[in-house]
N, C-alpha and C positions, 0 to 999 in steps of 0.2 A: 894738181896736184900733185904737191911737194912733199917726198916722200922725204926722210931723215930716220937713219939708222939709231933705233931707239936705245935708249942709257943700257945695260947691262943692268941687268935684276937684281945679281950681286951691289951694283953700287948703291941703287939705294931703295931695296928690300933689306934694310939691318936685323931688324926684328924675326925674317922670315922664319930664321931654324927654332925660335919660342915655340915656334905653329908645327912643325916640321924637322922630325928630326934626320940629320946629314944621313945620307947614300937610304934613304929606309925606302921603302915601298910607297909610299905616299908621298912622299917628294917625289921620286919618278914622273907618280900621276897626276903630282898641281902642276908639275913644269912642263907636261906635254899637254896635257889638258890650255892653259896658260899658251903655247903656243901658238896652238893649234887654233883658240879661237883670234889670237893676233895675228895670226898668218889669213885666216880666212879672213878678217875684219880687210886688210892691207890689200890682198887678193882680190876682194867688192870691190874696194873704193876703184883702186887700180884700173882693172876692167873695165866698170860704169862709166870712170872720167876718159877713158880710152876711147869706149866705142861713143859716145854722148858726144865728146868734141868734133867727133866726123862721122855721125848720121845723124844723131842728134833725139835717139833712141835710148831711154834709159835702160837698165840692167833688167829689170821686173818683165814687159815688151819683151829682148832680144831673149831671153831666158824661156821665156815662153816659147815665140819663134821660134826656139831651135829646138828641145823638148817636141814642138809641133812636125821640124822638120827628120826627126830620129822616127817618129812613129812611122805606121805603114796603115794605111787609109785614114779613116774619124778618129777620135777617142772622144770620150767621157767628160763632162769637167771636172765630177767626181780625181776619176782618173787622173785626169789633168793634174791637177788639185796634187797629188798624190804624187806624180813624178816627178812634181817640182818642192812637195816638201813644203808647200804655205797650205793653210785652209780657203775652202773653194769662194768665200763670199769676201778674199780678198782679189782673187782670182775673176774674180766675174767684172772687175772694173776696169782692168788689165786687158781682159778678154772685150770689153765691151770700146773702146778705145782702139783697138787692134783692126776690128767689125767694121768698127764707121769708116778707115782709112784704109778698108779694099787689102790690109792686110792676114784676118783669117775670114771662117765663115761660117754659120754657126746654124744649123736647122736643129728640129725635131727630134728627137730621138721617138723609132717608132712600139718602142718594145716599149716607155719609161717618157707620155708625154710629157712629165718633170723635168726631162733632162734637156740636154741639149749636145749634138753633138762634132765635135769640131774637127774644119780642113784648113790647112792653110794656103791660101791662096799662089801664084803664079806671083804677084810682084813679094806676101811675104817670103819666099826663097828668094828673090832678087836683094831684098834687106840683111836675110841670112846668110847669103853671098858676103854682101858686103865685111858685117860681123867677123864672117870666116879671118877675111883677108885681111882686118886687124885684130886678131887675138893671135889666128895660131904663129903668123912668125911673133908676135908676145909672148908666148907662151914657151913657143922654143931657147927664146932668149934668157927668158931666167930657168928656165930646167934642161937647159943645155950640158952644166958641168954633170946631170946627171946621167950614169947607166941604165940602161934599159930594163936590167935588173934592181935598180934601185927604186924603179917607176912602175914598179909591176909588182917587188914590194909595200913599196907607201901605199899603193893603191890597196892590195888588199887589205893592209891592217887597219883602215881608213873609214874602210865598205865594211870590215866588221865591227868596228864602232860606233860607225851608222847604224846599222842592220841591230846593234844590239839596247840604242836607241830611240831608233823605231818600235823597238817590243815595249822596252818602260814607257815609253809615252803613252801606246795606244793599252796602255796594260795601267794608265792610270784611268 
């Protein structure tokens, strides 16, 4: 996948200030959320392409394995869906594939037979090791010019946005 630098927003959004007053809070909010969406899309495409080329694993698969790698013990399906910010029916297809390939193991939850508990297998951990070997250097290259303080501040801001969105979404 080839990425080109985006044409400057100001170059093509000639009528933007008919909608948002220059220097206003609404203008700043719009531009921040627009960049947030574009950056997330670009990062998602970049990492998906990078990992898929070298491992043949799509993003949904390795992100699921990643969440399991960071977990201690088993994780229920609904909890895993929450951690990944996806709906559980979407996750089931990915889990079926991962289980078929021996990358995860699922077993019934003794306290709720309708639920499954998921663990990552040693082979799943090996796959995640390969993914980390690909993503860690790529992430370091992309973020190299930012200080540790910049990274902590950006994470805090994104975490607050995410938390607020989760509350809004869960409340609807």
